[in-house]
N, C-alpha and C positions, 0 to 999 in steps of 0.2 A: 599633498603637502607632506614633506618628510618631518617626522617627529624628531626634535633635537635630542641628542643623547647627553644626559648629565655626565659630567667629568668623573664622578665616582661610581659609574655603573659597574656592578659586579659582573665577573666573567661567568658565562654559562658553563656549568660543569657536569650536567646530567647527560648520560648516554641513553639511547633507546633501551628500554627494558628495566631501567633502574627505578626503584620505588622512592617516594618522598612523601613526608607528611604535607598535606595541602597547606596547613597553617605555616609551616616552615618555608614552603615555596613562596608564599605571598609576603612573608617577612623579608625574604632575601630579594625578591624580584618584583614586588608590587602586584597589582591586579586585584580584582574583586575576590572576596573571600567566599562568596556564595554564587550559585547559579552556574550555568553551563559555559558561558563565554566571559572571559576576564581580561579585557585590555588593560595594560599597565600604564600608568602615567609616570612611573619612575624609571622604567627600563623599556627598551624598544621590542616589546613582546606582546602578543595576544595569546592568552591561554585558553584552551578549549578542553572541556571535560566531557567525557562520554560514559554512560553506564548502559551498556547494550542490553543487559538482562532486564532492568527496570524499564528502559526505553521501549523495548519490543512489546511489553504489556500495554503500552499506550500508543502503539502505532508508529513509533520512531524506530526505524530499522538502520541505526547507525553502524558503520563498519565497512569492511573491505567488500567491494563489489566485483563482479566478473570483469569490469573494464580496468582493473588494477588500481583503481582509485579508492580513497576512503570517503564515503558519503556521510555527511554530518548534517543533522537537522538543526535549524536555526532556533532562535529564542523568541518567546512570545506565547503566553499560555492561553490567551483568549482572542477570539476573532482571527481574521486572516493576518498572518505574519507579514511584517513590512521590513524593507531594507533600511533599518535605522538602528541606532545604538550598537549593541554587540554584533548584530548581523552585518552592519555596515563596516564594523572594524575588521571582520573577517574578509569581506569582499575587497576592502581597500588596504589590506595590510602591506602589500608590496609598495604601493604608491606612498605610503606613510613611513616606509623603512622599518617595519616591524616584522619580527620573526613570528610565525604561526606555529605554536607548540601544542601538541595534542596529548592528552592524558586519558588513561582509562581509569574510571572511578570518579566520584564526585565529592566524597567526604572521607575524612580520615587519611589513610595512606592511599596514594594514587600512584599509578605506574606511567612513567613517561614513554609514549609510543614513538616520539620523534618529531622532527621539524617537517612541516608541510607547507605547500603554497596552493593558493586557488588555481585551478586548472584554467589555463588561458583560453582554450578553445571554447569551452562551455562551462563557466564556473559554477552555475547553480541551475536548479530546475524547481518546478512546483509539484507538490504531492498533497494528498488528503490525509489528515489525522484529526483525532477528536480534540476538543478543548480539554484542558485540565479538569479532572473530576468527572470525566465521562460525558462531557457536553457534546454538542453537535459537531459533525465534521466541518472542518475549515481548511483554508489553503495554508500550507507550511512551506518554508524555504529549505531546500536541501542543497548543501554545497558539495562540490566535487573537489577533493583535496588530493594533490599529487605529493607523494613522499619524496623527501630530499635526502635523508640520511638513513633510510631503512628500506627493505624490500617489501613489495606487496605481499599480502598473506592470502591464503585460500578463503573464499567466501564462507561465512559461519552462520549468519542469520538465516532464518527461514526464508525470507524474501530473497536474500542473496543467492541461496542455493537454487531457488525456483528460477530466477533470472539466468543463472548459469546454465541450467538444463535447457531453458527456452532458447538461449543464444546459440545452441548447437544446431539449430535448424536454419536454413537459408531463407525461409519465407520472410517477406517484408512484415506482414501481419501474421504473427506466429499463433497458429491455432493447433492445439493438441487435444486428442481424444483421451478422456479419462474414464476409469471405472465409475459407475454411478455411486458406489459405495465409498468413494474417496471424499470425505466430508470436508472439503475446503470451500470456504465462501469468501466473497469480496470483503465482508466484515473482518475476516481473519487477518487481512493485510491493511486495514484502516483503523479498526478499533478492536483489537484482539481481546482486551480485557473485559469488554462488555458481554454480559451473559446473553445467550440467545433469547429473543423475545418469544412469548407464547405463540405468536403468529408464525414465527420461523419453525417451531417444532411442529405446528399443524401442517405447514408446507412440506416439511420433510416426510411426514406421514402420508400426505396425499401423493407425493412423488413416488414413494416406495410402493404404495398400493397400485398405482397405475403401472409402474415398472413390472411388478409381479404379474399383473393381468396381461400385459403385452408379451412378456416372456412366455407366459402360458400359451400364447398363440404362435410361438416360434419366432418372435421378433428379437433382434439384437438391440439392447438398450445401453446407452452410455451418456456421458456429458462432455462438455468441452471447457478447456482452459484457454482463454484468449488474452494475448498480450499485444495490444495495438502498438504500431510503430511509434517510438518516441515516449511511450508511457512506461511507468515503472511499477505500476500496481495491476495485477491480473484481474480479468473478469471470468466469472464462472457461470455457465448455463445450468439449468435445473435438470433437464432431461432431453435426450435426443434418441429418436427411433430411426434406425438406419433404413429399415424396410420401407417405412412410410415417408422418409425424409422429413421428419416432423420435429420441430424445435418447440419445446414446451417450457413455459414459465409458470410456476405455481404460486397462488396466493391463498392465504389461510382464511380469508373472509370475503364475502361478496359485497364490497363497497365500491363506490365510484373512485375513491382515492386509490384503492388497490388495483382496479382495472386500469386506471390511468398510469399507475406506476408500471404495471406489467407491459402496457403498450410501449412505454418508453424503453424498458429493458429489452424487449424483443426487437425494437428498432436498432438499438445498439448492437446486440448480439447478431442480428440478422445481416448486418453489413458484412460479416465474415463468413456467413453461411447463406448466401444469397438465394440459393435454389430451394431452401427449406420452407415448408408450410409452417406458419407461425401460429401457435395456439396458447391460450390461457387456460390453466387447470384450476378450477374453483370447487369448493366443497358442495355447493348446490347450484341449481340453475339460476343465472342472474336475471334481473328484471329486464323488460323489453328494451328500455333505452340503453342499458349497458351492453346488451347484445348488439344493438344498432351502432354504438360507439366502436366496439371491437370490429364489427364488420366494415365500418367506414375506413379502417386501416388494414383491410384484407387479413384480419386475424380471426380465427375460429375460437370458440370456447368449448371446453370439455368439463363435464361434471359426472360424479358417480350416479348410477341408476340401478334399478333393481337387478337387471340382468348383466350388468357390467358398467358401461359408460354411454352417455348420450353426448352428442356434439351439435353444434349449431351449423355445421357444414355438411351438406347432403353428400358431398364428394369425399367425406372423411369418415366412413363407418368404422367404428371400433367394436 
């Protein structure tokens, strides 16, 4: 349905790159005075506000992506986002006869980035981000917006730069080898503001100790960044031993929950490294049933021992 235009609608007079007080913008053209998405009932506009610095801290990587489109995270602070309210106003702006106008900044003086439209071929996708206040990860809507009166800009966010680098390979499922010391984690692209858990610090210490041990035996150690086809958030393995073709996932404590989680992660990563032996690195030897659980999935376990490391796999001497 097309939104009727009132006869006294003011003429749009902002050009891309021009600043304006958000209060003044809404006085002239209507729309919500707060929040990220502001459809106007007085003029045929939907206003979108993005704060990339604040957003990136909370897992929202709004901005120009390597596809030449502007990616914008939808609204909804708790639970899975739904295609209602402001999100629906973005998706349906063309059918409703509204211009989609994007601004950088959310308060005070904001900068007009230009007029956009949702990308016809694939207007939105789903990604993971935490709830407001550092809550659990949930599904968020990310719109692909095509510029109408401005040119695409180079990728600037951490995620956009990573995707740009990954897109330079022709592999369908892009797998890149990384130095072990490159401390990127999946949390870095889902909930960057969250401080590392104590368990994560223990895992990092376990991985480094095993890497030092294996390097001392002349092995080449690395890790992998994996970007599955159609996904926009990368995966990162903990450790890979090239000589042994060994894929390792570390956990900081020997609990059933951790073993189960490691099995799932190895199943995920192992799709892209199918020949690798899969192993869980733990701080101590797990109890018998957890060993049996890992073995049932063709996964060996590794733990520190007096003279180096013990394993549950007789064909994997360390």
